[in-house]
mmCIF entry with sequence, helices, sheets and N, C-alpha, C, O atoms, coordinates in Angstrom:
data_MODEL
# 
_entry.id   MODEL 
# 
_entity.id                         1 
_entity.type                       polymer 
_entity.pdbx_number_of_molecules   1 
# 
_entity_poly.entity_id                      1 
_entity_poly.type                           'polypeptide(L)' 
_entity_poly.nstd_linkage                   no 
_entity_poly.nstd_monomer                   no 
_entity_poly.pdbx_seq_one_letter_code       MAERKHVLVRLDPAVHDAVAKWAADDLRSVNAQIEFALRLALKQVGRSPKA 
_entity_poly.pdbx_seq_one_letter_code_can   MAERKHVLVRLDPAVHDAVAKWAADDLRSVNAQIEFALRLALKQVGRSPKA 
_entity_poly.pdbx_strand_id                 A 
# 
loop_
_entity_poly_seq.entity_id 
_entity_poly_seq.num 
_entity_poly_seq.mon_id 
_entity_poly_seq.hetero 
1 1  MET n 
1 2  ALA n 
1 3  GLU n 
1 4  ARG n 
1 5  LYS n 
1 6  HIS n 
1 7  VAL n 
1 8  LEU n 
1 9  VAL n 
1 10 ARG n 
1 11 LEU n 
1 12 ASP n 
1 13 PRO n 
1 14 ALA n 
1 15 VAL n 
1 16 HIS n 
1 17 ASP n 
1 18 ALA n 
1 19 VAL n 
1 20 ALA n 
1 21 LYS n 
1 22 TRP n 
1 23 ALA n 
1 24 ALA n 
1 25 ASP n 
1 26 ASP n 
1 27 LEU n 
1 28 ARG n 
1 29 SER n 
1 30 VAL n 
1 31 ASN n 
1 32 ALA n 
1 33 GLN n 
1 34 ILE n 
1 35 GLU n 
1 36 PHE n 
1 37 ALA n 
1 38 LEU n 
1 39 ARG n 
1 40 LEU n 
1 41 ALA n 
1 42 LEU n 
1 43 LYS n 
1 44 GLN n 
1 45 VAL n 
1 46 GLY n 
1 47 ARG n 
1 48 SER n 
1 49 PRO n 
1 50 LYS n 
1 51 ALA n 
# 
_struct_asym.id          A 
_struct_asym.entity_id   1 
# 
loop_
_struct_conf.conf_type_id 
_struct_conf.id 
_struct_conf.pdbx_PDB_helix_id 
_struct_conf.beg_label_comp_id 
_struct_conf.beg_label_asym_id 
_struct_conf.beg_label_seq_id 
_struct_conf.pdbx_beg_PDB_ins_code 
_struct_conf.end_label_comp_id 
_struct_conf.end_label_asym_id 
_struct_conf.end_label_seq_id 
_struct_conf.pdbx_end_PDB_ins_code 
_struct_conf.beg_auth_comp_id 
_struct_conf.beg_auth_asym_id 
_struct_conf.beg_auth_seq_id 
_struct_conf.end_auth_comp_id 
_struct_conf.end_auth_asym_id 
_struct_conf.end_auth_seq_id 
_struct_conf.pdbx_PDB_helix_class 
_struct_conf.details 
_struct_conf.pdbx_PDB_helix_length 
HELX_P HELX_P1 AA1 PRO A 13 ? ASP A 25 ? PRO A 13 ASP A 25 1 ? 13 
HELX_P HELX_P2 AA2 VAL A 30 ? GLN A 44 ? VAL A 30 GLN A 44 1 ? 15 
# 
_struct_conf_type.id          HELX_P 
_struct_conf_type.criteria    ? 
_struct_conf_type.reference   ? 
# 
loop_
_atom_site.group_PDB 
_atom_site.id 
_atom_site.type_symbol 
_atom_site.label_atom_id 
_atom_site.label_alt_id 
_atom_site.label_comp_id 
_atom_site.label_asym_id 
_atom_site.label_entity_id 
_atom_site.label_seq_id 
_atom_site.pdbx_PDB_ins_code 
_atom_site.Cartn_x 
_atom_site.Cartn_y 
_atom_site.Cartn_z 
_atom_site.occupancy 
_atom_site.B_iso_or_equiv 
_atom_site.pdbx_formal_charge 
_atom_site.auth_seq_id 
_atom_site.auth_comp_id 
_atom_site.auth_asym_id 
_atom_site.auth_atom_id 
_atom_site.pdbx_PDB_model_num 
ATOM 1   N N  . MET A 1 1  ? -26.766 164.645 141.068 1.00 0.00 ? 1  MET A N  1 
ATOM 2   C CA . MET A 1 1  ? -28.051 164.838 140.424 1.00 0.00 ? 1  MET A CA 1 
ATOM 3   C C  . MET A 1 1  ? -29.132 164.204 141.284 1.00 0.00 ? 1  MET A C  1 
ATOM 4   O O  . MET A 1 1  ? -28.937 163.126 141.845 1.00 0.00 ? 1  MET A O  1 
ATOM 5   N N  . ALA A 1 2  ? -30.256 164.866 141.384 1.00 0.00 ? 2  ALA A N  1 
ATOM 6   C CA . ALA A 1 2  ? -31.363 164.362 142.190 1.00 0.00 ? 2  ALA A CA 1 
ATOM 7   C C  . ALA A 1 2  ? -31.967 163.114 141.544 1.00 0.00 ? 2  ALA A C  1 
ATOM 8   O O  . ALA A 1 2  ? -31.855 162.896 140.337 1.00 0.00 ? 2  ALA A O  1 
ATOM 9   N N  . GLU A 1 3  ? -32.596 162.320 142.372 1.00 0.00 ? 3  GLU A N  1 
ATOM 10  C CA . GLU A 1 3  ? -33.259 161.110 141.870 1.00 0.00 ? 3  GLU A CA 1 
ATOM 11  C C  . GLU A 1 3  ? -34.371 161.503 140.901 1.00 0.00 ? 3  GLU A C  1 
ATOM 12  O O  . GLU A 1 3  ? -35.107 162.458 141.149 1.00 0.00 ? 3  GLU A O  1 
ATOM 13  N N  . ARG A 1 4  ? -34.490 160.775 139.812 1.00 0.00 ? 4  ARG A N  1 
ATOM 14  C CA . ARG A 1 4  ? -35.507 161.075 138.800 1.00 0.00 ? 4  ARG A CA 1 
ATOM 15  C C  . ARG A 1 4  ? -36.852 160.560 139.267 1.00 0.00 ? 4  ARG A C  1 
ATOM 16  O O  . ARG A 1 4  ? -36.938 159.517 139.914 1.00 0.00 ? 4  ARG A O  1 
ATOM 17  N N  . LYS A 1 5  ? -37.889 161.287 138.940 1.00 0.00 ? 5  LYS A N  1 
ATOM 18  C CA . LYS A 1 5  ? -39.266 160.895 139.267 1.00 0.00 ? 5  LYS A CA 1 
ATOM 19  C C  . LYS A 1 5  ? -39.812 160.021 138.144 1.00 0.00 ? 5  LYS A C  1 
ATOM 20  O O  . LYS A 1 5  ? -39.492 160.220 136.972 1.00 0.00 ? 5  LYS A O  1 
ATOM 21  N N  . HIS A 1 6  ? -40.636 159.057 138.517 1.00 0.00 ? 6  HIS A N  1 
ATOM 22  C CA . HIS A 1 6  ? -41.299 158.178 137.557 1.00 0.00 ? 6  HIS A CA 1 
ATOM 23  C C  . HIS A 1 6  ? -42.754 158.602 137.461 1.00 0.00 ? 6  HIS A C  1 
ATOM 24  O O  . HIS A 1 6  ? -43.440 158.747 138.473 1.00 0.00 ? 6  HIS A O  1 
ATOM 25  N N  . VAL A 1 7  ? -43.224 158.802 136.217 1.00 0.00 ? 7  VAL A N  1 
ATOM 26  C CA . VAL A 1 7  ? -44.590 159.250 135.995 1.00 0.00 ? 7  VAL A CA 1 
ATOM 27  C C  . VAL A 1 7  ? -45.208 158.418 134.874 1.00 0.00 ? 7  VAL A C  1 
ATOM 28  O O  . VAL A 1 7  ? -44.604 158.240 133.816 1.00 0.00 ? 7  VAL A O  1 
ATOM 29  N N  . LEU A 1 8  ? -46.393 157.919 135.110 1.00 0.00 ? 8  LEU A N  1 
ATOM 30  C CA . LEU A 1 8  ? -47.130 157.213 134.072 1.00 0.00 ? 8  LEU A CA 1 
ATOM 31  C C  . LEU A 1 8  ? -47.969 158.231 133.314 1.00 0.00 ? 8  LEU A C  1 
ATOM 32  O O  . LEU A 1 8  ? -48.748 158.969 133.918 1.00 0.00 ? 8  LEU A O  1 
ATOM 33  N N  . VAL A 1 9  ? -47.815 158.274 132.000 1.00 0.00 ? 9  VAL A N  1 
ATOM 34  C CA . VAL A 1 9  ? -48.553 159.228 131.175 1.00 0.00 ? 9  VAL A CA 1 
ATOM 35  C C  . VAL A 1 9  ? -49.344 158.454 130.127 1.00 0.00 ? 9  VAL A C  1 
ATOM 36  O O  . VAL A 1 9  ? -48.791 157.639 129.389 1.00 0.00 ? 9  VAL A O  1 
ATOM 37  N N  . ARG A 1 10 ? -50.621 158.716 130.077 1.00 0.00 ? 10 ARG A N  1 
ATOM 38  C CA . ARG A 1 10 ? -51.463 158.105 129.043 1.00 0.00 ? 10 ARG A CA 1 
ATOM 39  C C  . ARG A 1 10 ? -51.572 159.091 127.892 1.00 0.00 ? 10 ARG A C  1 
ATOM 40  O O  . ARG A 1 10 ? -51.971 160.240 128.084 1.00 0.00 ? 10 ARG A O  1 
ATOM 41  N N  . LEU A 1 11 ? -51.214 158.638 126.692 1.00 0.00 ? 11 LEU A N  1 
ATOM 42  C CA . LEU A 1 11 ? -51.235 159.500 125.517 1.00 0.00 ? 11 LEU A CA 1 
ATOM 43  C C  . LEU A 1 11 ? -52.168 158.947 124.464 1.00 0.00 ? 11 LEU A C  1 
ATOM 44  O O  . LEU A 1 11 ? -52.299 157.735 124.296 1.00 0.00 ? 11 LEU A O  1 
ATOM 45  N N  . ASP A 1 12 ? -52.809 159.849 123.766 1.00 0.00 ? 12 ASP A N  1 
ATOM 46  C CA . ASP A 1 12 ? -53.565 159.474 122.582 1.00 0.00 ? 12 ASP A CA 1 
ATOM 47  C C  . ASP A 1 12 ? -52.563 158.852 121.604 1.00 0.00 ? 12 ASP A C  1 
ATOM 48  O O  . ASP A 1 12 ? -51.459 159.376 121.451 1.00 0.00 ? 12 ASP A O  1 
ATOM 49  N N  . PRO A 1 13 ? -52.917 157.761 120.946 1.00 0.00 ? 13 PRO A N  1 
ATOM 50  C CA . PRO A 1 13 ? -51.967 157.111 120.031 1.00 0.00 ? 13 PRO A CA 1 
ATOM 51  C C  . PRO A 1 13 ? -51.418 158.044 118.950 1.00 0.00 ? 13 PRO A C  1 
ATOM 52  O O  . PRO A 1 13 ? -50.249 157.930 118.580 1.00 0.00 ? 13 PRO A O  1 
ATOM 53  N N  . ALA A 1 14 ? -52.234 158.957 118.444 1.00 0.00 ? 14 ALA A N  1 
ATOM 54  C CA . ALA A 1 14 ? -51.756 159.892 117.418 1.00 0.00 ? 14 ALA A CA 1 
ATOM 55  C C  . ALA A 1 14 ? -50.714 160.848 117.995 1.00 0.00 ? 14 ALA A C  1 
ATOM 56  O O  . ALA A 1 14 ? -49.754 161.202 117.311 1.00 0.00 ? 14 ALA A O  1 
ATOM 57  N N  . VAL A 1 15 ? -50.896 161.270 119.253 1.00 0.00 ? 15 VAL A N  1 
ATOM 58  C CA . VAL A 1 15 ? -49.925 162.144 119.916 1.00 0.00 ? 15 VAL A CA 1 
ATOM 59  C C  . VAL A 1 15 ? -48.621 161.372 120.123 1.00 0.00 ? 15 VAL A C  1 
ATOM 60  O O  . VAL A 1 15 ? -47.536 161.897 119.872 1.00 0.00 ? 15 VAL A O  1 
ATOM 61  N N  . HIS A 1 16 ? -48.732 160.137 120.579 1.00 0.00 ? 16 HIS A N  1 
ATOM 62  C CA . HIS A 1 16 ? -47.530 159.315 120.780 1.00 0.00 ? 16 HIS A CA 1 
ATOM 63  C C  . HIS A 1 16 ? -46.772 159.142 119.474 1.00 0.00 ? 16 HIS A C  1 
ATOM 64  O O  . HIS A 1 16 ? -45.548 159.262 119.448 1.00 0.00 ? 16 HIS A O  1 
ATOM 65  N N  . ASP A 1 17 ? -47.482 158.862 118.396 1.00 0.00 ? 17 ASP A N  1 
ATOM 66  C CA . ASP A 1 17 ? -46.829 158.674 117.101 1.00 0.00 ? 17 ASP A CA 1 
ATOM 67  C C  . ASP A 1 17 ? -46.108 159.952 116.663 1.00 0.00 ? 17 ASP A C  1 
ATOM 68  O O  . ASP A 1 17 ? -44.992 159.888 116.149 1.00 0.00 ? 17 ASP A O  1 
ATOM 69  N N  . ALA A 1 18 ? -46.743 161.110 116.866 1.00 0.00 ? 18 ALA A N  1 
ATOM 70  C CA . ALA A 1 18 ? -46.128 162.384 116.492 1.00 0.00 ? 18 ALA A CA 1 
ATOM 71  C C  . ALA A 1 18 ? -44.883 162.649 117.337 1.00 0.00 ? 18 ALA A C  1 
ATOM 72  O O  . ALA A 1 18 ? -43.861 163.092 116.815 1.00 0.00 ? 18 ALA A O  1 
ATOM 73  N N  . VAL A 1 19 ? -44.967 162.379 118.643 1.00 0.00 ? 19 VAL A N  1 
ATOM 74  C CA . VAL A 1 19 ? -43.818 162.578 119.530 1.00 0.00 ? 19 VAL A CA 1 
ATOM 75  C C  . VAL A 1 19 ? -42.701 161.593 119.164 1.00 0.00 ? 19 VAL A C  1 
ATOM 76  O O  . VAL A 1 19 ? -41.526 161.959 119.174 1.00 0.00 ? 19 VAL A O  1 
ATOM 77  N N  . ALA A 1 20 ? -43.057 160.371 118.848 1.00 0.00 ? 20 ALA A N  1 
ATOM 78  C CA . ALA A 1 20 ? -42.054 159.368 118.473 1.00 0.00 ? 20 ALA A CA 1 
ATOM 79  C C  . ALA A 1 20 ? -41.319 159.777 117.200 1.00 0.00 ? 20 ALA A C  1 
ATOM 80  O O  . ALA A 1 20 ? -40.104 159.600 117.103 1.00 0.00 ? 20 ALA A O  1 
ATOM 81  N N  . LYS A 1 21 ? -42.040 160.320 116.225 1.00 0.00 ? 21 LYS A N  1 
ATOM 82  C CA . LYS A 1 21 ? -41.387 160.779 114.994 1.00 0.00 ? 21 LYS A CA 1 
ATOM 83  C C  . LYS A 1 21 ? -40.478 161.961 115.289 1.00 0.00 ? 21 LYS A C  1 
ATOM 84  O O  . LYS A 1 21 ? -39.352 162.016 114.794 1.00 0.00 ? 21 LYS A O  1 
ATOM 85  N N  . TRP A 1 22 ? -40.955 162.914 116.096 1.00 0.00 ? 22 TRP A N  1 
ATOM 86  C CA . TRP A 1 22 ? -40.143 164.067 116.484 1.00 0.00 ? 22 TRP A CA 1 
ATOM 87  C C  . TRP A 1 22 ? -38.882 163.593 117.209 1.00 0.00 ? 22 TRP A C  1 
ATOM 88  O O  . TRP A 1 22 ? -37.785 164.085 116.946 1.00 0.00 ? 22 TRP A O  1 
ATOM 89  N N  . ALA A 1 23 ? -39.047 162.639 118.117 1.00 0.00 ? 23 ALA A N  1 
ATOM 90  C CA . ALA A 1 23 ? -37.906 162.104 118.865 1.00 0.00 ? 23 ALA A CA 1 
ATOM 91  C C  . ALA A 1 23 ? -36.893 161.452 117.924 1.00 0.00 ? 23 ALA A C  1 
ATOM 92  O O  . ALA A 1 23 ? -35.688 161.667 118.057 1.00 0.00 ? 23 ALA A O  1 
ATOM 93  N N  . ALA A 1 24 ? -37.375 160.672 116.995 1.00 0.00 ? 24 ALA A N  1 
ATOM 94  C CA . ALA A 1 24 ? -36.478 160.010 116.039 1.00 0.00 ? 24 ALA A CA 1 
ATOM 95  C C  . ALA A 1 24 ? -35.723 161.043 115.205 1.00 0.00 ? 24 ALA A C  1 
ATOM 96  O O  . ALA A 1 24 ? -34.530 160.882 114.946 1.00 0.00 ? 24 ALA A O  1 
ATOM 97  N N  . ASP A 1 25 ? -36.408 162.094 114.788 1.00 0.00 ? 25 ASP A N  1 
ATOM 98  C CA . ASP A 1 25 ? -35.763 163.154 114.007 1.00 0.00 ? 25 ASP A CA 1 
ATOM 99  C C  . ASP A 1 25 ? -34.652 163.834 114.802 1.00 0.00 ? 25 ASP A C  1 
ATOM 100 O O  . ASP A 1 25 ? -33.643 164.247 114.232 1.00 0.00 ? 25 ASP A O  1 
ATOM 101 N N  . ASP A 1 26 ? -34.836 163.953 116.128 1.00 0.00 ? 26 ASP A N  1 
ATOM 102 C CA . ASP A 1 26 ? -33.860 164.607 117.008 1.00 0.00 ? 26 ASP A CA 1 
ATOM 103 C C  . ASP A 1 26 ? -32.904 163.620 117.680 1.00 0.00 ? 26 ASP A C  1 
ATOM 104 O O  . ASP A 1 26 ? -32.108 164.008 118.536 1.00 0.00 ? 26 ASP A O  1 
ATOM 105 N N  . LEU A 1 27 ? -32.984 162.343 117.290 1.00 0.00 ? 27 LEU A N  1 
ATOM 106 C CA . LEU A 1 27 ? -32.140 161.284 117.861 1.00 0.00 ? 27 LEU A CA 1 
ATOM 107 C C  . LEU A 1 27 ? -32.287 161.191 119.383 1.00 0.00 ? 27 LEU A C  1 
ATOM 108 O O  . LEU A 1 27 ? -31.299 161.058 120.105 1.00 0.00 ? 27 LEU A O  1 
ATOM 109 N N  . ARG A 1 28 ? -33.532 161.263 119.858 1.00 0.00 ? 28 ARG A N  1 
ATOM 110 C CA . ARG A 1 28 ? -33.838 161.122 121.281 1.00 0.00 ? 28 ARG A CA 1 
ATOM 111 C C  . ARG A 1 28 ? -34.836 159.982 121.456 1.00 0.00 ? 28 ARG A C  1 
ATOM 112 O O  . ARG A 1 28 ? -35.492 159.554 120.506 1.00 0.00 ? 28 ARG A O  1 
ATOM 113 N N  . SER A 1 29 ? -34.932 159.500 122.699 1.00 0.00 ? 29 SER A N  1 
ATOM 114 C CA . SER A 1 29 ? -35.990 158.549 123.035 1.00 0.00 ? 29 SER A CA 1 
ATOM 115 C C  . SER A 1 29 ? -37.292 159.330 123.190 1.00 0.00 ? 29 SER A C  1 
ATOM 116 O O  . SER A 1 29 ? -37.279 160.553 123.328 1.00 0.00 ? 29 SER A O  1 
ATOM 117 N N  . VAL A 1 30 ? -38.402 158.623 123.167 1.00 0.00 ? 30 VAL A N  1 
ATOM 118 C CA . VAL A 1 30 ? -39.699 159.274 123.383 1.00 0.00 ? 30 VAL A CA 1 
ATOM 119 C C  . VAL A 1 30 ? -39.715 159.926 124.757 1.00 0.00 ? 30 VAL A C  1 
ATOM 120 O O  . VAL A 1 30 ? -40.195 161.049 124.905 1.00 0.00 ? 30 VAL A O  1 
ATOM 121 N N  . ASN A 1 31 ? -39.195 159.232 125.760 1.00 0.00 ? 31 ASN A N  1 
ATOM 122 C CA . ASN A 1 31 ? -39.162 159.785 127.111 1.00 0.00 ? 31 ASN A CA 1 
ATOM 123 C C  . ASN A 1 31 ? -38.367 161.097 127.156 1.00 0.00 ? 31 ASN A C  1 
ATOM 124 O O  . ASN A 1 31 ? -38.819 162.081 127.742 1.00 0.00 ? 31 ASN A O  1 
ATOM 125 N N  . ALA A 1 32 ? -37.188 161.104 126.539 1.00 0.00 ? 32 ALA A N  1 
ATOM 126 C CA . ALA A 1 32 ? -36.363 162.311 126.519 1.00 0.00 ? 32 ALA A CA 1 
ATOM 127 C C  . ALA A 1 32 ? -37.047 163.432 125.738 1.00 0.00 ? 32 ALA A C  1 
ATOM 128 O O  . ALA A 1 32 ? -36.916 164.605 126.088 1.00 0.00 ? 32 ALA A O  1 
ATOM 129 N N  . GLN A 1 33 ? -37.769 163.074 124.691 1.00 0.00 ? 33 GLN A N  1 
ATOM 130 C CA . GLN A 1 33 ? -38.463 164.084 123.892 1.00 0.00 ? 33 GLN A CA 1 
ATOM 131 C C  . GLN A 1 33 ? -39.604 164.716 124.679 1.00 0.00 ? 33 GLN A C  1 
ATOM 132 O O  . GLN A 1 33 ? -39.834 165.921 124.582 1.00 0.00 ? 33 GLN A O  1 
ATOM 133 N N  . ILE A 1 34 ? -40.317 163.911 125.456 1.00 0.00 ? 34 ILE A N  1 
ATOM 134 C CA . ILE A 1 34 ? -41.394 164.448 126.287 1.00 0.00 ? 34 ILE A CA 1 
ATOM 135 C C  . ILE A 1 34 ? -40.814 165.403 127.322 1.00 0.00 ? 34 ILE A C  1 
ATOM 136 O O  . ILE A 1 34 ? -41.379 166.471 127.563 1.00 0.00 ? 34 ILE A O  1 
ATOM 137 N N  . GLU A 1 35 ? -39.694 165.031 127.937 1.00 0.00 ? 35 GLU A N  1 
ATOM 138 C CA . GLU A 1 35 ? -39.061 165.928 128.910 1.00 0.00 ? 35 GLU A CA 1 
ATOM 139 C C  . GLU A 1 35 ? -38.592 167.211 128.221 1.00 0.00 ? 35 GLU A C  1 
ATOM 140 O O  . GLU A 1 35 ? -38.740 168.299 128.777 1.00 0.00 ? 35 GLU A O  1 
ATOM 141 N N  . PHE A 1 36 ? -38.036 167.094 127.030 1.00 0.00 ? 36 PHE A N  1 
ATOM 142 C CA . PHE A 1 36 ? -37.602 168.259 126.259 1.00 0.00 ? 36 PHE A CA 1 
ATOM 143 C C  . PHE A 1 36 ? -38.792 169.184 125.987 1.00 0.00 ? 36 PHE A C  1 
ATOM 144 O O  . PHE A 1 36 ? -38.688 170.396 126.172 1.00 0.00 ? 36 PHE A O  1 
ATOM 145 N N  . ALA A 1 37 ? -39.911 168.621 125.551 1.00 0.00 ? 37 ALA A N  1 
ATOM 146 C CA . ALA A 1 37 ? -41.103 169.413 125.237 1.00 0.00 ? 37 ALA A CA 1 
ATOM 147 C C  . ALA A 1 37 ? -41.656 170.090 126.493 1.00 0.00 ? 37 ALA A C  1 
ATOM 148 O O  . ALA A 1 37 ? -42.082 171.244 126.445 1.00 0.00 ? 37 ALA A O  1 
ATOM 149 N N  . LEU A 1 38 ? -41.647 169.374 127.603 1.00 0.00 ? 38 LEU A N  1 
ATOM 150 C CA . LEU A 1 38 ? -42.118 169.965 128.858 1.00 0.00 ? 38 LEU A CA 1 
ATOM 151 C C  . LEU A 1 38 ? -41.214 171.123 129.289 1.00 0.00 ? 38 LEU A C  1 
ATOM 152 O O  . LEU A 1 38 ? -41.704 172.160 129.736 1.00 0.00 ? 38 LEU A O  1 
ATOM 153 N N  . ARG A 1 39 ? -39.902 170.947 129.155 1.00 0.00 ? 39 ARG A N  1 
ATOM 154 C CA . ARG A 1 39 ? -38.975 172.031 129.507 1.00 0.00 ? 39 ARG A CA 1 
ATOM 155 C C  . ARG A 1 39 ? -39.189 173.255 128.608 1.00 0.00 ? 39 ARG A C  1 
ATOM 156 O O  . ARG A 1 39 ? -39.145 174.390 129.082 1.00 0.00 ? 39 ARG A O  1 
ATOM 157 N N  . LEU A 1 40 ? -39.421 173.022 127.306 1.00 0.00 ? 40 LEU A N  1 
ATOM 158 C CA . LEU A 1 40 ? -39.718 174.131 126.392 1.00 0.00 ? 40 LEU A CA 1 
ATOM 159 C C  . LEU A 1 40 ? -40.979 174.871 126.829 1.00 0.00 ? 40 LEU A C  1 
ATOM 160 O O  . LEU A 1 40 ? -41.004 176.101 126.874 1.00 0.00 ? 40 LEU A O  1 
ATOM 161 N N  . ALA A 1 41 ? -42.020 174.113 127.149 1.00 0.00 ? 41 ALA A N  1 
ATOM 162 C CA . ALA A 1 41 ? -43.282 174.720 127.575 1.00 0.00 ? 41 ALA A CA 1 
ATOM 163 C C  . ALA A 1 41 ? -43.096 175.505 128.865 1.00 0.00 ? 41 ALA A C  1 
ATOM 164 O O  . ALA A 1 41 ? -43.623 176.610 128.991 1.00 0.00 ? 41 ALA A O  1 
ATOM 165 N N  . LEU A 1 42 ? -42.362 174.959 129.822 1.00 0.00 ? 42 LEU A N  1 
ATOM 166 C CA . LEU A 1 42 ? -42.108 175.652 131.092 1.00 0.00 ? 42 LEU A CA 1 
ATOM 167 C C  . LEU A 1 42 ? -41.341 176.949 130.855 1.00 0.00 ? 42 LEU A C  1 
ATOM 168 O O  . LEU A 1 42 ? -41.636 177.972 131.473 1.00 0.00 ? 42 LEU A O  1 
ATOM 169 N N  . LYS A 1 43 ? -40.361 176.905 129.963 1.00 0.00 ? 43 LYS A N  1 
ATOM 170 C CA . LYS A 1 43 ? -39.583 178.107 129.655 1.00 0.00 ? 43 LYS A CA 1 
ATOM 171 C C  . LYS A 1 43 ? -40.477 179.182 129.028 1.00 0.00 ? 43 LYS A C  1 
ATOM 172 O O  . LYS A 1 43 ? -40.350 180.361 129.358 1.00 0.00 ? 43 LYS A O  1 
ATOM 173 N N  . GLN A 1 44 ? -41.376 178.784 128.129 1.00 0.00 ? 44 GLN A N  1 
ATOM 174 C CA . GLN A 1 44 ? -42.248 179.739 127.446 1.00 0.00 ? 44 GLN A CA 1 
ATOM 175 C C  . GLN A 1 44 ? -43.165 180.479 128.404 1.00 0.00 ? 44 GLN A C  1 
ATOM 176 O O  . GLN A 1 44 ? -43.507 181.637 128.166 1.00 0.00 ? 44 GLN A O  1 
ATOM 177 N N  . VAL A 1 45 ? -43.568 179.824 129.485 1.00 0.00 ? 45 VAL A N  1 
ATOM 178 C CA . VAL A 1 45 ? -44.482 180.464 130.442 1.00 0.00 ? 45 VAL A CA 1 
ATOM 179 C C  . VAL A 1 45 ? -43.750 181.013 131.659 1.00 0.00 ? 45 VAL A C  1 
ATOM 180 O O  . VAL A 1 45 ? -44.377 181.412 132.640 1.00 0.00 ? 45 VAL A O  1 
ATOM 181 N N  . GLY A 1 46 ? -42.412 181.032 131.593 1.00 0.00 ? 46 GLY A N  1 
ATOM 182 C CA . GLY A 1 46 ? -41.639 181.602 132.677 1.00 0.00 ? 46 GLY A CA 1 
ATOM 183 C C  . GLY A 1 46 ? -41.597 180.777 133.941 1.00 0.00 ? 46 GLY A C  1 
ATOM 184 O O  . GLY A 1 46 ? -41.514 181.325 135.040 1.00 0.00 ? 46 GLY A O  1 
ATOM 185 N N  . ARG A 1 47 ? -41.654 179.471 133.800 1.00 0.00 ? 47 ARG A N  1 
ATOM 186 C CA . ARG A 1 47 ? -41.647 178.582 134.957 1.00 0.00 ? 47 ARG A CA 1 
ATOM 187 C C  . ARG A 1 47 ? -40.546 177.528 134.858 1.00 0.00 ? 47 ARG A C  1 
ATOM 188 O O  . ARG A 1 47 ? -40.735 176.386 135.280 1.00 0.00 ? 47 ARG A O  1 
ATOM 189 N N  . SER A 1 48 ? -39.401 177.912 134.303 1.00 0.00 ? 48 SER A N  1 
ATOM 190 C CA . SER A 1 48 ? -38.288 176.972 134.187 1.00 0.00 ? 48 SER A CA 1 
ATOM 191 C C  . SER A 1 48 ? -37.886 176.454 135.560 1.00 0.00 ? 48 SER A C  1 
ATOM 192 O O  . SER A 1 48 ? -37.886 177.212 136.529 1.00 0.00 ? 48 SER A O  1 
ATOM 193 N N  . PRO A 1 49 ? -37.541 175.165 135.656 1.00 0.00 ? 49 PRO A N  1 
ATOM 194 C CA . PRO A 1 49 ? -37.141 174.608 136.949 1.00 0.00 ? 49 PRO A CA 1 
ATOM 195 C C  . PRO A 1 49 ? -35.829 175.211 137.425 1.00 0.00 ? 49 PRO A C  1 
ATOM 196 O O  . PRO A 1 49 ? -34.988 175.612 136.620 1.00 0.00 ? 49 PRO A O  1 
ATOM 197 N N  . LYS A 1 50 ? -35.669 175.271 138.718 1.00 0.00 ? 50 LYS A N  1 
ATOM 198 C CA . LYS A 1 50 ? -34.426 175.769 139.298 1.00 0.00 ? 50 LYS A CA 1 
ATOM 199 C C  . LYS A 1 50 ? -33.321 174.751 139.031 1.00 0.00 ? 50 LYS A C  1 
ATOM 200 O O  . LYS A 1 50 ? -33.567 173.545 139.016 1.00 0.00 ? 50 LYS A O  1 
ATOM 201 N N  . ALA A 1 51 ? -32.113 175.242 138.821 1.00 0.00 ? 51 ALA A N  1 
ATOM 202 C CA . ALA A 1 51 ? -30.978 174.361 138.509 1.00 0.00 ? 51 ALA A CA 1 
ATOM 203 C C  . ALA A 1 51 ? -30.597 173.499 139.686 1.00 0.00 ? 51 ALA A C  1 
ATOM 204 O O  . ALA A 1 51 ? -29.663 172.703 139.591 1.00 0.00 ? 51 ALA A O  1 
# 
């Protein structure tokens, strides 16, 4: 597996709270939930990352 990239993301507190609740509901960390949401968005626009 390739080395993971580190990215600092500034979020509105309300957005963070919503993502944190979504993550808890899905038994994921906030970080994993953000990656999940980004992958969903990329798939929707036809820009899924190469395997």
